[in-house]
N, C-alpha and C positions, 0 to 999 in steps of 0.2 A: 677285460672290458674297458678299463681306463685307456689302454693303448689304442683300442678301436675308436673310442670317442675322440681321441686326439687328432684323428684325421678330419674331424669336422671343425668348422669355425667355432671360436670360443663360446660365443653366446648360444649358438645352436647346441653345442655339446653340453652346456650347462642345463638347457631346457630338457634335453633328452635324458640326461642323468637324473634330473629331479623326477621325471616320470617313471624311470626304471626303479628308482628307490621306492616310489609309492607302490609299484607293482610288487616288489619284494616284501614290503611291509604289510600289504593287504591280502596277498594271495591266499593265505590260510583262513583269515577271519572274514574277509568279504571279497570272494573271488570275482563277483560281478564288477565291483569298483576297480579291482586290480585289472580286470579285462579292459575296462574303459580307459585307464591310464596307458595300458599297453598299446591300444589303438592310436592314442595321441603320439606316443613314441614312434610307432610304426609310420605314421604320416610324416613325421619329421625326419626320420633316418631309416628308411626301409633297406638301405644297402649296408647296414651295419649288422654283422652276424649276431651280436649280443642282443640287439633289438628284436631280431627275428626269433631268436631262442626264447626271450622273455615273452614275446607275443604268443609263442607256441605253448608255453607253460600256462599262461593266463587262459588261453582258449581251452586247454586240456582240463584246467581246474573247473571250468564252467561246462564241461562235457560237450564242447564244440569240437569233436574229434577230427572231423574232416579238415576244419580250419587249422587245428593244431598240427596235424600231420603235414599240411602244406608248408607251415612256417618252419617246422623242424627240418623238412627236406631242404628248404631254402638255406637255413643256417648251416646244414651239413655240406651243401654245395660250396658255400663260402669258405668254410674252414677245412673241409676234407677229413674231419674227425669222425669217430664212431661212437662217441659218448652218448649220443641221443638214440642209438639203435633200439635199446629196450623200450623206451617210451614211445618211439615210433611204432613198434610192434604192438604195444598196448593200445595205441590209437586204432590200429586195425581191429583189435578186439572190440573196442568201443563202437566201431562202425558195423559190428556184426559179421566180421570176417576173421574168425579165429584160425581158419586154415592158413591164411596169409601170415598171421602171427607165428604159427608153427613153422612155416617155411622160412621166415626170417631167423628163427632160432637155430636153423641149420646152416645159415650162411657164414662165409669166412669172416665177416665183420665181428662175429661173436668172439672169435679167438683173439681179436685185437683189443677187446675190452679188458679193463682191470678187473680184479677179483669182485669188487662191489658191483660192477656192471654185469659180470657173468652171473652173479647170484640174482640180480634183478631180471636178467633174461630168463633164468630158470623159473622165476616166479611168474613171469608173463606166460611162458610156455605151459606151465602147470594150469594157469588160469584158462588158457585156450583149450586145454584138454577138458577141463570141467565144463566150459561153454559147450563143448561138443558131446557132453554126457559121458566122457571117458574117465570116470573117477579113479579106477585102478591105475590107469596110465598117468593121471595127475599125481597120484601118490608116489609112483615110481620115479617120475620126473624130479620130484623134490628130494628124493633120497640121494644124498651126495656126501662127499667128505666134509663139506661145509656144514651140513646138517648134523653130522655125527661128531663134529669137533666140539670140545668143551670150551674152547676159546670164545670170548665174546667180542663181537665186532658191531659196528653200527647197524648192520643188516641182519644180525643174528635173530633178534626177537621177531622180526617180520617173517623170516624164513621158517622158524619154528611154529609161529602162529599159523601160517599158511598150511603147513604140514598137519597140524592139529585139526584145522578146519576141514581139510580134505578127508582125514580119518573119520571125523564125526559124520560128514556127509555120506561116507561109505558104511556107516553103522558100527564103526569100531570105537565105541565110546570109551572103554578103559584106556586104550592107547591114546585117544584124543585128549583125555583128561591129563595124562602124563605129559603130553607135549604142550598143552596149554600152560601147565605149571612151569615147564622149562622156558616157555616164551616169557611168562611173567617174571621169572627169575632173571632173565637177561634184558628185560625191558626197563632200563633205567630212566628213559625219557618219556615214558607213557605213550609210546607210538602205537600201541595196540590196546584193545579192550579185553586182554587175556584174563584179567581179574574178574570182569563181569561174566565172561564165558565160563570160567571155573565155578563161580557162584551159581550160575544157572544149572550147570551139571550137578552141583551138590544140593540143589533145591533150596538155596538160600535166597530169600527175597529181601531186598533193601527197601527201606522206607525213607522217603525224602523228608528230612527233619523240618525243612521250611514248609512243605506241604502239610505235614502233620500239625505244625504249629498254627498254620492258617486255618486248618480244619477245626482245631480246638477253639480258636478265637471265634469262628463262625458259630460253633455249638454254644459258646458262652453268650454270644450276642442273642441267639435264638432263645436261650434260657431266660435272659433278662427281659426280652420282649414278651415272652409268655408270662413271666411274673408280673410285668406291668399290666398285661391284659387282665390277669386275675385280680389285681388290686383295683382296677377300674370297675370290674364286674362287682366286686364286694362293695365298693363305694356306691354303685348304682342300687344295689340291693338294700343298703342301709337307708338310702333316701326313700325307697319304697316303704 
């Protein structure tokens, strides 16, 4: 990205860089604000591939899938790379076109992806199968050497989680529980809610300690108020 921005005048490059940094910082916590910053960067430097890509991810995060796909396509034309292929396919899913996502999963571009990209494409293809009501096909799509491997990679937890979720949707609860446990085991960064799904399957109900404390405080307040009412009634009776 730095090299791409160097093609711009210094002052403009700095302005674009500041907006891209804000996109990166906000996209998870406040995607709408990230999207707003991406639009500023886009107005300033629409011919920079990194800007188009950032704008695509910001639009994707706010579920503006048609806009995201257009930006990803523009970035891909500029760079000639295939890294965005899986997220482009997922945009097709977001636009209600799972059959197009499946078609993309069979294109030659997939073979040019690195391992992480190929796993991502498999996740998108399985999601498309589920969109089309093809649960068994989704499960088969996720069955792969990467799923069977005991090695843990950045994408391992998400792959195992997707497999567990598909099994559960198909009514295969014991197997689903096993794979949610495997997902949790490999989820060092908390990328999934596998622990919550396991608890749900085990019938464990978590109580929010803060909510419980607030409830107790409300009960105590009500009790004090009732006691005050009783005291006032007693005082009134004594005067009578």
